[in-house]
mmJSON file of the N, C-alpha and C atoms, coordinates in Angstrom:
{"data_MODEL":{"atom_site":{
"group_PDB":["ATOM","ATOM","ATOM","ATOM","ATOM","ATOM","ATOM","ATOM","ATOM","ATOM","ATOM","ATOM","ATOM","ATOM","ATOM","ATOM","ATOM","ATOM","ATOM","ATOM","ATOM","ATOM","ATOM","ATOM","ATOM","ATOM","ATOM","ATOM","ATOM","ATOM","ATOM","ATOM","ATOM","ATOM","ATOM","ATOM","ATOM","ATOM","ATOM","ATOM","ATOM","ATOM","ATOM","ATOM","ATOM","ATOM","ATOM","ATOM","ATOM","ATOM","ATOM","ATOM","ATOM","ATOM","ATOM","ATOM","ATOM","ATOM","ATOM","ATOM","ATOM","ATOM","ATOM","ATOM","ATOM","ATOM","ATOM","ATOM","ATOM","ATOM","ATOM","ATOM","ATOM","ATOM","ATOM","ATOM","ATOM","ATOM","ATOM","ATOM","ATOM","ATOM","ATOM","ATOM","ATOM","ATOM","ATOM","ATOM","ATOM","ATOM","ATOM","ATOM","ATOM","ATOM","ATOM","ATOM","ATOM","ATOM","ATOM","ATOM","ATOM","ATOM","ATOM","ATOM","ATOM","ATOM","ATOM","ATOM","ATOM","ATOM","ATOM","ATOM","ATOM","ATOM","ATOM","ATOM","ATOM","ATOM","ATOM","ATOM","ATOM","ATOM","ATOM","ATOM","ATOM","ATOM","ATOM","ATOM","ATOM","ATOM","ATOM","ATOM","ATOM","ATOM","ATOM","ATOM","ATOM","ATOM","ATOM","ATOM","ATOM","ATOM","ATOM","ATOM","ATOM","ATOM","ATOM","ATOM","ATOM","ATOM","ATOM","ATOM","ATOM","ATOM","ATOM","ATOM","ATOM","ATOM","ATOM","ATOM","ATOM","ATOM","ATOM","ATOM","ATOM","ATOM","ATOM","ATOM","ATOM","ATOM","ATOM","ATOM","ATOM","ATOM","ATOM","ATOM","ATOM","ATOM","ATOM","ATOM","ATOM","ATOM","ATOM","ATOM","ATOM","ATOM","ATOM","ATOM","ATOM","ATOM","ATOM","ATOM","ATOM","ATOM","ATOM","ATOM","ATOM","ATOM","ATOM","ATOM","ATOM","ATOM","ATOM","ATOM","ATOM","ATOM","ATOM","ATOM","ATOM","ATOM"],
"id":[1,2,3,4,5,6,7,8,9,10,11,12,13,14,15,16,17,18,19,20,21,22,23,24,25,26,27,28,29,30,31,32,33,34,35,36,37,38,39,40,41,42,43,44,45,46,47,48,49,50,51,52,53,54,55,56,57,58,59,60,61,62,63,64,65,66,67,68,69,70,71,72,73,74,75,76,77,78,79,80,81,82,83,84,85,86,87,88,89,90,91,92,93,94,95,96,97,98,99,100,101,102,103,104,105,106,107,108,109,110,111,112,113,114,115,116,117,118,119,120,121,122,123,124,125,126,127,128,129,130,131,132,133,134,135,136,137,138,139,140,141,142,143,144,145,146,147,148,149,150,151,152,153,154,155,156,157,158,159,160,161,162,163,164,165,166,167,168,169,170,171,172,173,174,175,176,177,178,179,180,181,182,183,184,185,186,187,188,189,190,191,192,193,194,195,196,197,198,199,200,201,202,203,204,205,206,207,208,209,210],
"type_symbol":["N","C","C","N","C","C","N","C","C","N","C","C","N","C","C","N","C","C","N","C","C","N","C","C","N","C","C","N","C","C","N","C","C","N","C","C","N","C","C","N","C","C","N","C","C","N","C","C","N","C","C","N","C","C","N","C","C","N","C","C","N","C","C","N","C","C","N","C","C","N","C","C","N","C","C","N","C","C","N","C","C","N","C","C","N","C","C","N","C","C","N","C","C","N","C","C","N","C","C","N","C","C","N","C","C","N","C","C","N","C","C","N","C","C","N","C","C","N","C","C","N","C","C","N","C","C","N","C","C","N","C","C","N","C","C","N","C","C","N","C","C","N","C","C","N","C","C","N","C","C","N","C","C","N","C","C","N","C","C","N","C","C","N","C","C","N","C","C","N","C","C","N","C","C","N","C","C","N","C","C","N","C","C","N","C","C","N","C","C","N","C","C","N","C","C","N","C","C","N","C","C","N","C","C","N","C","C","N","C","C"],
"label_atom_id":["N","CA","C","N","CA","C","N","CA","C","N","CA","C","N","CA","C","N","CA","C","N","CA","C","N","CA","C","N","CA","C","N","CA","C","N","CA","C","N","CA","C","N","CA","C","N","CA","C","N","CA","C","N","CA","C","N","CA","C","N","CA","C","N","CA","C","N","CA","C","N","CA","C","N","CA","C","N","CA","C","N","CA","C","N","CA","C","N","CA","C","N","CA","C","N","CA","C","N","CA","C","N","CA","C","N","CA","C","N","CA","C","N","CA","C","N","CA","C","N","CA","C","N","CA","C","N","CA","C","N","CA","C","N","CA","C","N","CA","C","N","CA","C","N","CA","C","N","CA","C","N","CA","C","N","CA","C","N","CA","C","N","CA","C","N","CA","C","N","CA","C","N","CA","C","N","CA","C","N","CA","C","N","CA","C","N","CA","C","N","CA","C","N","CA","C","N","CA","C","N","CA","C","N","CA","C","N","CA","C","N","CA","C","N","CA","C","N","CA","C","N","CA","C","N","CA","C","N","CA","C","N","CA","C","N","CA","C","N","CA","C","N","CA","C"],
"label_alt_id":[null,null,null,null,null,null,null,null,null,null,null,null,null,null,null,null,null,null,null,null,null,null,null,null,null,null,null,null,null,null,null,null,null,null,null,null,null,null,null,null,null,null,null,null,null,null,null,null,null,null,null,null,null,null,null,null,null,null,null,null,null,null,null,null,null,null,null,null,null,null,null,null,null,null,null,null,null,null,null,null,null,null,null,null,null,null,null,null,null,null,null,null,null,null,null,null,null,null,null,null,null,null,null,null,null,null,null,null,null,null,null,null,null,null,null,null,null,null,null,null,null,null,null,null,null,null,null,null,null,null,null,null,null,null,null,null,null,null,null,null,null,null,null,null,null,null,null,null,null,null,null,null,null,null,null,null,null,null,null,null,null,null,null,null,null,null,null,null,null,null,null,null,null,null,null,null,null,null,null,null,null,null,null,null,null,null,null,null,null,null,null,null,null,null,null,null,null,null,null,null,null,null,null,null,null,null,null,null,null,null],
"label_comp_id":["MET","MET","MET","PRO","PRO","PRO","GLY","GLY","GLY","LEU","LEU","LEU","LEU","LEU","LEU","ARG","ARG","ARG","THR","THR","THR","ILE","ILE","ILE","ILE","ILE","ILE","PHE","PHE","PHE","GLY","GLY","GLY","ALA","ALA","ALA","VAL","VAL","VAL","PRO","PRO","PRO","VAL","VAL","VAL","LEU","LEU","LEU","ARG","ARG","ARG","GLY","GLY","GLY","HIS","HIS","HIS","THR","THR","THR","VAL","VAL","VAL","CYS","CYS","CYS","GLN","GLN","GLN","ARG","ARG","ARG","ALA","ALA","ALA","ASN","ASN","ASN","VAL","VAL","VAL","TYR","TYR","TYR","THR","THR","THR","ARG","ARG","ARG","PRO","PRO","PRO","ALA","ALA","ALA","LYS","LYS","LYS","GLU","GLU","GLU","LYS","LYS","LYS","ILE","ILE","ILE","GLY","GLY","GLY","THR","THR","THR","VAL","VAL","VAL","GLU","GLU","GLU","THR","THR","THR","LEU","LEU","LEU","ILE","ILE","ILE","GLY","GLY","GLY","LEU","LEU","LEU","GLY","GLY","GLY","LEU","LEU","LEU","PHE","PHE","PHE","SER","SER","SER","MET","MET","MET","ALA","ALA","ALA","ILE","ILE","ILE","LEU","LEU","LEU","GLY","GLY","GLY","PRO","PRO","PRO","SER","SER","SER","GLY","GLY","GLY","TRP","TRP","TRP","ILE","ILE","ILE","LEU","LEU","LEU","ALA","ALA","ALA","HIS","HIS","HIS","LEU","LEU","LEU","GLU","GLU","GLU","ASP","ASP","ASP","TYR","TYR","TYR","LYS","LYS","LYS","LYS","LYS","LYS","LYS","LYS","LYS","GLU","GLU","GLU"],
"label_asym_id":["A","A","A","A","A","A","A","A","A","A","A","A","A","A","A","A","A","A","A","A","A","A","A","A","A","A","A","A","A","A","A","A","A","A","A","A","A","A","A","A","A","A","A","A","A","A","A","A","A","A","A","A","A","A","A","A","A","A","A","A","A","A","A","A","A","A","A","A","A","A","A","A","A","A","A","A","A","A","A","A","A","A","A","A","A","A","A","A","A","A","A","A","A","A","A","A","A","A","A","A","A","A","A","A","A","A","A","A","A","A","A","A","A","A","A","A","A","A","A","A","A","A","A","A","A","A","A","A","A","A","A","A","A","A","A","A","A","A","A","A","A","A","A","A","A","A","A","A","A","A","A","A","A","A","A","A","A","A","A","A","A","A","A","A","A","A","A","A","A","A","A","A","A","A","A","A","A","A","A","A","A","A","A","A","A","A","A","A","A","A","A","A","A","A","A","A","A","A","A","A","A","A","A","A","A","A","A","A","A","A"],
"label_entity_id":["1","1","1","1","1","1","1","1","1","1","1","1","1","1","1","1","1","1","1","1","1","1","1","1","1","1","1","1","1","1","1","1","1","1","1","1","1","1","1","1","1","1","1","1","1","1","1","1","1","1","1","1","1","1","1","1","1","1","1","1","1","1","1","1","1","1","1","1","1","1","1","1","1","1","1","1","1","1","1","1","1","1","1","1","1","1","1","1","1","1","1","1","1","1","1","1","1","1","1","1","1","1","1","1","1","1","1","1","1","1","1","1","1","1","1","1","1","1","1","1","1","1","1","1","1","1","1","1","1","1","1","1","1","1","1","1","1","1","1","1","1","1","1","1","1","1","1","1","1","1","1","1","1","1","1","1","1","1","1","1","1","1","1","1","1","1","1","1","1","1","1","1","1","1","1","1","1","1","1","1","1","1","1","1","1","1","1","1","1","1","1","1","1","1","1","1","1","1","1","1","1","1","1","1","1","1","1","1","1","1"],
"label_seq_id":[1,1,1,2,2,2,3,3,3,4,4,4,5,5,5,6,6,6,7,7,7,8,8,8,9,9,9,10,10,10,11,11,11,12,12,12,13,13,13,14,14,14,15,15,15,16,16,16,17,17,17,18,18,18,19,19,19,20,20,20,21,21,21,22,22,22,23,23,23,24,24,24,25,25,25,26,26,26,27,27,27,28,28,28,29,29,29,30,30,30,31,31,31,32,32,32,33,33,33,34,34,34,35,35,35,36,36,36,37,37,37,38,38,38,39,39,39,40,40,40,41,41,41,42,42,42,43,43,43,44,44,44,45,45,45,46,46,46,47,47,47,48,48,48,49,49,49,50,50,50,51,51,51,52,52,52,53,53,53,54,54,54,55,55,55,56,56,56,57,57,57,58,58,58,59,59,59,60,60,60,61,61,61,62,62,62,63,63,63,64,64,64,65,65,65,66,66,66,67,67,67,68,68,68,69,69,69,70,70,70],
"pdbx_PDB_ins_code":[null,null,null,null,null,null,null,null,null,null,null,null,null,null,null,null,null,null,null,null,null,null,null,null,null,null,null,null,null,null,null,null,null,null,null,null,null,null,null,null,null,null,null,null,null,null,null,null,null,null,null,null,null,null,null,null,null,null,null,null,null,null,null,null,null,null,null,null,null,null,null,null,null,null,null,null,null,null,null,null,null,null,null,null,null,null,null,null,null,null,null,null,null,null,null,null,null,null,null,null,null,null,null,null,null,null,null,null,null,null,null,null,null,null,null,null,null,null,null,null,null,null,null,null,null,null,null,null,null,null,null,null,null,null,null,null,null,null,null,null,null,null,null,null,null,null,null,null,null,null,null,null,null,null,null,null,null,null,null,null,null,null,null,null,null,null,null,null,null,null,null,null,null,null,null,null,null,null,null,null,null,null,null,null,null,null,null,null,null,null,null,null,null,null,null,null,null,null,null,null,null,null,null,null,null,null,null,null,null,null],
"Cartn_x":[-179.597,-178.61,-178.605,-178.616,-178.635,-179.891,-181.03,-182.262,-182.17,-181.575,-181.402,-180.446,-179.356,-178.38,-179.007,-179.802,-180.468,-181.44,-182.156,-183.104,-182.381,-181.26,-180.499,-179.957,-179.379,-178.768,-179.833,-180.853,-181.852,-182.827,-182.925,-183.767,-183.116,-181.795,-181.079,-180.873,-181.113,-180.84,-181.673,-182.997,-183.745,-183.286,-182.839,-182.361,-181.052,-180.181,-178.896,-179.057,-180.065,-180.272,-180.743,-181.47,-181.991,-183.162,-183.371,-184.485,-184.069,-184.918,-184.622,-185.148,-184.379,-184.761,-185.461,-186.641,-187.409,-187.256,-186.547,-186.327,-187.275,-187.835,-188.71,-188.185,-188.155,-187.679,-188.86,-188.655,-189.679,-189.316,-190.016,-189.725,-190.894,-190.573,-191.595,-191.216,-192.129,-191.854,-192.677,-192.025,-192.697,-191.889,-192.438,-191.693,-190.443,-189.472,-188.226,-188.494,-187.673,-187.851,-187.509,-186.466,-186.11,-185.661,-185.898,-185.553,-184.057,-183.522,-182.109,-182.012,-181.135,-181.01,-180.175,-180.109,-179.362,-177.869,-177.346,-175.909,-175.512,-176.309,-175.998,-176.066,-177.026,-177.152,-175.943,-175.499,-174.338,-173.064,-172.916,-171.738,-171.75,-172.889,-172.99,-172.718,-173.309,-173.068,-171.618,-171.02,-169.614,-168.688,-168.96,-168.115,-168.263,-169.495,-169.682,-168.997,-169.084,-168.427,-166.917,-166.349,-164.901,-164.483,-165.319,-164.991,-164.995,-165.869,-165.958,-164.973,-164.92,-164.106,-162.67,-162.405,-161.071,-159.985,-160.152,-159.106,-158.867,-159.933,-159.742,-159.075,-159.401,-158.73,-157.26,-156.929,-155.521,-154.735,-155.323,-154.64,-154.457,-155.481,-155.371,-154.366,-154.289,-153.351,-151.901,-151.671,-150.321,-150.059,-150.76,-150.64,-149.23,-148.609,-147.247,-146.258,-146.47,-145.59,-145.73,-146.944,-147.163,-146.587,-146.467,-145.948,-144.432,-143.736,-142.271,-141.857,-140.847,-140.307,-138.995,-138.968,-137.74,-137.294],
"Cartn_y":[0.858,1.761,1.687,0.477,0.447,1.091,0.95,1.57,3.083,3.631,5.078,5.59,4.85,5.232,5.195,4.151,4.018,5.179,5.574,6.678,7.984,8.181,9.414,9.458,8.355,8.341,8.454,7.599,7.604,8.761,9.36,10.55,11.77,11.797,12.953,12.872,11.717,11.558,12.491,12.628,13.576,15.014,15.375,16.733,16.962,15.957,16.103,16.165,15.511,15.507,16.853,17.592,18.868,18.646,19.599,19.48,18.603,17.676,16.828,17.489,17.406,17.993,16.928,17.235,16.299,16.723,15.91,16.232,15.428,16.08,15.4,15.64,14.593,14.716,15.061,16.057,16.415,15.749,14.689,13.938,14.106,14.6,14.759,13.882,13.084,12.21,12.66,12.648,12.957,12.335,12.236,11.645,12.459,11.787,12.453,13.507,14.561,15.617,15.123,14.311,13.729,12.294,11.476,10.062,9.865,8.886,8.532,7.426,7.618,6.665,5.451,4.534,3.297,3.554,4.468,4.759,5.349,6.298,6.89,5.851,4.941,3.892,2.974,2.57,1.694,2.379,3.66,4.394,4.487,4.802,4.906,3.581,2.498,1.184,0.76,1.073,0.736,1.474,2.765,3.544,3.066,2.756,2.235,0.886,0.04,-1.268,-1.117,-0.214,0.002,0.598,1.469,2.071,1.028,0.039,-0.981,-2.118,-2.606,-3.781,-3.447,-2.224,-1.837,-2.008,-1.426,-1.568,-3.015,-3.792,-5.186,-5.982,-5.68,-6.342,-5.996,-4.744,-4.318,-5.092,-5.212,-5.927,-7.394,-8.024,-9.434,-9.638,-8.684,-8.809,-8.655,-7.889,-7.637,-8.332,-9.416,-10.116,-10.666,-11.159,-11.694,-10.588,-9.38,-8.264,-7.921,-8.037,-7.707,-8.797,-10.027,-11.114,-11.033,-10.392,-10.285,-9.429,-9.901,-9.138,-8.524,-7.217,-6.53,-5.565],
"Cartn_z":[109.836,109.246,107.721,107.114,105.652,105.069,105.744,105.257,105.269,106.311,106.419,105.346,105.133,104.116,102.726,102.466,101.173,100.951,101.993,101.886,101.598,102.238,102.017,100.598,100.123,98.786,97.703,97.752,96.69,96.826,97.983,98.139,97.522,97.468,96.934,95.433,94.843,93.412,92.549,92.746,91.906,92.076,93.27,93.498,92.749,92.718,92.034,90.523,89.999,88.551,88.039,88.818,88.365,87.435,86.559,85.619,84.451,84.109,82.965,81.71,80.653,79.384,78.561,78.135,77.321,75.864,75.098,73.692,72.833,71.862,70.925,69.521,68.754,67.382,66.482,65.66,64.679,63.358,63.037,61.82,60.867,59.699,58.678,57.498,57.044,55.91,54.72,53.582,52.323,51.198,50.043,48.925,48.589,48.004,47.629,46.56,46.554,45.568,44.164,44.073,42.766,42.988,41.999,42.118,41.949,42.666,42.547,41.513,40.548,39.453,39.818,38.872,39.064,39.192,38.386,38.409,39.768,40.258,41.552,42.673,42.581,43.58,43.564,42.377,42.267,42.745,42.44,42.903,44.428,45.008,46.461,47.146,46.651,47.241,47.078,45.928,45.706,46.655,46.868,47.782,49.229,49.636,50.989,51.153,50.135,50.217,50.316,49.533,49.59,50.936,51.491,52.782,53.898,53.78,54.823,54.565,53.338,53.03,52.637,52.227,51.781,52.834,54.022,55.04,55.467,55.619,56.02,54.903,53.66,52.54,52.469,52.754,52.766,53.823,55.004,56.086,55.716,55.159,54.783,53.649,52.724,51.618,52.082,53.133,53.63,54.962,55.218,56.487,56.707,55.673,55.804,56.173,55.664,56.024,57.503,58.03,59.434,60.356,59.866,60.689,60.859,59.93,59.999,61.18,61.892,63.007,62.556,62.485,62.073,63.125],
"occupancy":[1.0,1.0,1.0,1.0,1.0,1.0,1.0,1.0,1.0,1.0,1.0,1.0,1.0,1.0,1.0,1.0,1.0,1.0,1.0,1.0,1.0,1.0,1.0,1.0,1.0,1.0,1.0,1.0,1.0,1.0,1.0,1.0,1.0,1.0,1.0,1.0,1.0,1.0,1.0,1.0,1.0,1.0,1.0,1.0,1.0,1.0,1.0,1.0,1.0,1.0,1.0,1.0,1.0,1.0,1.0,1.0,1.0,1.0,1.0,1.0,1.0,1.0,1.0,1.0,1.0,1.0,1.0,1.0,1.0,1.0,1.0,1.0,1.0,1.0,1.0,1.0,1.0,1.0,1.0,1.0,1.0,1.0,1.0,1.0,1.0,1.0,1.0,1.0,1.0,1.0,1.0,1.0,1.0,1.0,1.0,1.0,1.0,1.0,1.0,1.0,1.0,1.0,1.0,1.0,1.0,1.0,1.0,1.0,1.0,1.0,1.0,1.0,1.0,1.0,1.0,1.0,1.0,1.0,1.0,1.0,1.0,1.0,1.0,1.0,1.0,1.0,1.0,1.0,1.0,1.0,1.0,1.0,1.0,1.0,1.0,1.0,1.0,1.0,1.0,1.0,1.0,1.0,1.0,1.0,1.0,1.0,1.0,1.0,1.0,1.0,1.0,1.0,1.0,1.0,1.0,1.0,1.0,1.0,1.0,1.0,1.0,1.0,1.0,1.0,1.0,1.0,1.0,1.0,1.0,1.0,1.0,1.0,1.0,1.0,1.0,1.0,1.0,1.0,1.0,1.0,1.0,1.0,1.0,1.0,1.0,1.0,1.0,1.0,1.0,1.0,1.0,1.0,1.0,1.0,1.0,1.0,1.0,1.0,1.0,1.0,1.0,1.0,1.0,1.0,1.0,1.0,1.0,1.0,1.0,1.0],
"B_iso_or_equiv":[0.0,0.0,0.0,0.0,0.0,0.0,0.0,0.0,0.0,0.0,0.0,0.0,0.0,0.0,0.0,0.0,0.0,0.0,0.0,0.0,0.0,0.0,0.0,0.0,0.0,0.0,0.0,0.0,0.0,0.0,0.0,0.0,0.0,0.0,0.0,0.0,0.0,0.0,0.0,0.0,0.0,0.0,0.0,0.0,0.0,0.0,0.0,0.0,0.0,0.0,0.0,0.0,0.0,0.0,0.0,0.0,0.0,0.0,0.0,0.0,0.0,0.0,0.0,0.0,0.0,0.0,0.0,0.0,0.0,0.0,0.0,0.0,0.0,0.0,0.0,0.0,0.0,0.0,0.0,0.0,0.0,0.0,0.0,0.0,0.0,0.0,0.0,0.0,0.0,0.0,0.0,0.0,0.0,0.0,0.0,0.0,0.0,0.0,0.0,0.0,0.0,0.0,0.0,0.0,0.0,0.0,0.0,0.0,0.0,0.0,0.0,0.0,0.0,0.0,0.0,0.0,0.0,0.0,0.0,0.0,0.0,0.0,0.0,0.0,0.0,0.0,0.0,0.0,0.0,0.0,0.0,0.0,0.0,0.0,0.0,0.0,0.0,0.0,0.0,0.0,0.0,0.0,0.0,0.0,0.0,0.0,0.0,0.0,0.0,0.0,0.0,0.0,0.0,0.0,0.0,0.0,0.0,0.0,0.0,0.0,0.0,0.0,0.0,0.0,0.0,0.0,0.0,0.0,0.0,0.0,0.0,0.0,0.0,0.0,0.0,0.0,0.0,0.0,0.0,0.0,0.0,0.0,0.0,0.0,0.0,0.0,0.0,0.0,0.0,0.0,0.0,0.0,0.0,0.0,0.0,0.0,0.0,0.0,0.0,0.0,0.0,0.0,0.0,0.0,0.0,0.0,0.0,0.0,0.0,0.0],
"pdbx_formal_charge":[null,null,null,null,null,null,null,null,null,null,null,null,null,null,null,null,null,null,null,null,null,null,null,null,null,null,null,null,null,null,null,null,null,null,null,null,null,null,null,null,null,null,null,null,null,null,null,null,null,null,null,null,null,null,null,null,null,null,null,null,null,null,null,null,null,null,null,null,null,null,null,null,null,null,null,null,null,null,null,null,null,null,null,null,null,null,null,null,null,null,null,null,null,null,null,null,null,null,null,null,null,null,null,null,null,null,null,null,null,null,null,null,null,null,null,null,null,null,null,null,null,null,null,null,null,null,null,null,null,null,null,null,null,null,null,null,null,null,null,null,null,null,null,null,null,null,null,null,null,null,null,null,null,null,null,null,null,null,null,null,null,null,null,null,null,null,null,null,null,null,null,null,null,null,null,null,null,null,null,null,null,null,null,null,null,null,null,null,null,null,null,null,null,null,null,null,null,null,null,null,null,null,null,null,null,null,null,null,null,null],
"auth_seq_id":[1,1,1,2,2,2,3,3,3,4,4,4,5,5,5,6,6,6,7,7,7,8,8,8,9,9,9,10,10,10,11,11,11,12,12,12,13,13,13,14,14,14,15,15,15,16,16,16,17,17,17,18,18,18,19,19,19,20,20,20,21,21,21,22,22,22,23,23,23,24,24,24,25,25,25,26,26,26,27,27,27,28,28,28,29,29,29,30,30,30,31,31,31,32,32,32,33,33,33,34,34,34,35,35,35,36,36,36,37,37,37,38,38,38,39,39,39,40,40,40,41,41,41,42,42,42,43,43,43,44,44,44,45,45,45,46,46,46,47,47,47,48,48,48,49,49,49,50,50,50,51,51,51,52,52,52,53,53,53,54,54,54,55,55,55,56,56,56,57,57,57,58,58,58,59,59,59,60,60,60,61,61,61,62,62,62,63,63,63,64,64,64,65,65,65,66,66,66,67,67,67,68,68,68,69,69,69,70,70,70],
"auth_comp_id":["MET","MET","MET","PRO","PRO","PRO","GLY","GLY","GLY","LEU","LEU","LEU","LEU","LEU","LEU","ARG","ARG","ARG","THR","THR","THR","ILE","ILE","ILE","ILE","ILE","ILE","PHE","PHE","PHE","GLY","GLY","GLY","ALA","ALA","ALA","VAL","VAL","VAL","PRO","PRO","PRO","VAL","VAL","VAL","LEU","LEU","LEU","ARG","ARG","ARG","GLY","GLY","GLY","HIS","HIS","HIS","THR","THR","THR","VAL","VAL","VAL","CYS","CYS","CYS","GLN","GLN","GLN","ARG","ARG","ARG","ALA","ALA","ALA","ASN","ASN","ASN","VAL","VAL","VAL","TYR","TYR","TYR","THR","THR","THR","ARG","ARG","ARG","PRO","PRO","PRO","ALA","ALA","ALA","LYS","LYS","LYS","GLU","GLU","GLU","LYS","LYS","LYS","ILE","ILE","ILE","GLY","GLY","GLY","THR","THR","THR","VAL","VAL","VAL","GLU","GLU","GLU","THR","THR","THR","LEU","LEU","LEU","ILE","ILE","ILE","GLY","GLY","GLY","LEU","LEU","LEU","GLY","GLY","GLY","LEU","LEU","LEU","PHE","PHE","PHE","SER","SER","SER","MET","MET","MET","ALA","ALA","ALA","ILE","ILE","ILE","LEU","LEU","LEU","GLY","GLY","GLY","PRO","PRO","PRO","SER","SER","SER","GLY","GLY","GLY","TRP","TRP","TRP","ILE","ILE","ILE","LEU","LEU","LEU","ALA","ALA","ALA","HIS","HIS","HIS","LEU","LEU","LEU","GLU","GLU","GLU","ASP","ASP","ASP","TYR","TYR","TYR","LYS","LYS","LYS","LYS","LYS","LYS","LYS","LYS","LYS","GLU","GLU","GLU"],
"auth_asym_id":["A","A","A","A","A","A","A","A","A","A","A","A","A","A","A","A","A","A","A","A","A","A","A","A","A","A","A","A","A","A","A","A","A","A","A","A","A","A","A","A","A","A","A","A","A","A","A","A","A","A","A","A","A","A","A","A","A","A","A","A","A","A","A","A","A","A","A","A","A","A","A","A","A","A","A","A","A","A","A","A","A","A","A","A","A","A","A","A","A","A","A","A","A","A","A","A","A","A","A","A","A","A","A","A","A","A","A","A","A","A","A","A","A","A","A","A","A","A","A","A","A","A","A","A","A","A","A","A","A","A","A","A","A","A","A","A","A","A","A","A","A","A","A","A","A","A","A","A","A","A","A","A","A","A","A","A","A","A","A","A","A","A","A","A","A","A","A","A","A","A","A","A","A","A","A","A","A","A","A","A","A","A","A","A","A","A","A","A","A","A","A","A","A","A","A","A","A","A","A","A","A","A","A","A","A","A","A","A","A","A"],
"auth_atom_id":["N","CA","C","N","CA","C","N","CA","C","N","CA","C","N","CA","C","N","CA","C","N","CA","C","N","CA","C","N","CA","C","N","CA","C","N","CA","C","N","CA","C","N","CA","C","N","CA","C","N","CA","C","N","CA","C","N","CA","C","N","CA","C","N","CA","C","N","CA","C","N","CA","C","N","CA","C","N","CA","C","N","CA","C","N","CA","C","N","CA","C","N","CA","C","N","CA","C","N","CA","C","N","CA","C","N","CA","C","N","CA","C","N","CA","C","N","CA","C","N","CA","C","N","CA","C","N","CA","C","N","CA","C","N","CA","C","N","CA","C","N","CA","C","N","CA","C","N","CA","C","N","CA","C","N","CA","C","N","CA","C","N","CA","C","N","CA","C","N","CA","C","N","CA","C","N","CA","C","N","CA","C","N","CA","C","N","CA","C","N","CA","C","N","CA","C","N","CA","C","N","CA","C","N","CA","C","N","CA","C","N","CA","C","N","CA","C","N","CA","C","N","CA","C","N","CA","C","N","CA","C","N","CA","C","N","CA","C","N","CA","C","N","CA","C"],
"pdbx_PDB_model_num":[1,1,1,1,1,1,1,1,1,1,1,1,1,1,1,1,1,1,1,1,1,1,1,1,1,1,1,1,1,1,1,1,1,1,1,1,1,1,1,1,1,1,1,1,1,1,1,1,1,1,1,1,1,1,1,1,1,1,1,1,1,1,1,1,1,1,1,1,1,1,1,1,1,1,1,1,1,1,1,1,1,1,1,1,1,1,1,1,1,1,1,1,1,1,1,1,1,1,1,1,1,1,1,1,1,1,1,1,1,1,1,1,1,1,1,1,1,1,1,1,1,1,1,1,1,1,1,1,1,1,1,1,1,1,1,1,1,1,1,1,1,1,1,1,1,1,1,1,1,1,1,1,1,1,1,1,1,1,1,1,1,1,1,1,1,1,1,1,1,1,1,1,1,1,1,1,1,1,1,1,1,1,1,1,1,1,1,1,1,1,1,1,1,1,1,1,1,1,1,1,1,1,1,1,1,1,1,1,1,1]
}}}
């Protein structure tokens, strides 16, 4: 009985899936059109750092406020 049940379930799986879509990514690599300068790099890294570290720093700075039960 378990063998028959397994055959029925796993035999129907390809039918239930239907046609599978095969996606291919078209990736083309080439040199950048213009170089990114030092200032732009520092601004970008600074903004990413603030986006990641800012909220956690805010929580740590106000940890005592969060501990108060009011």
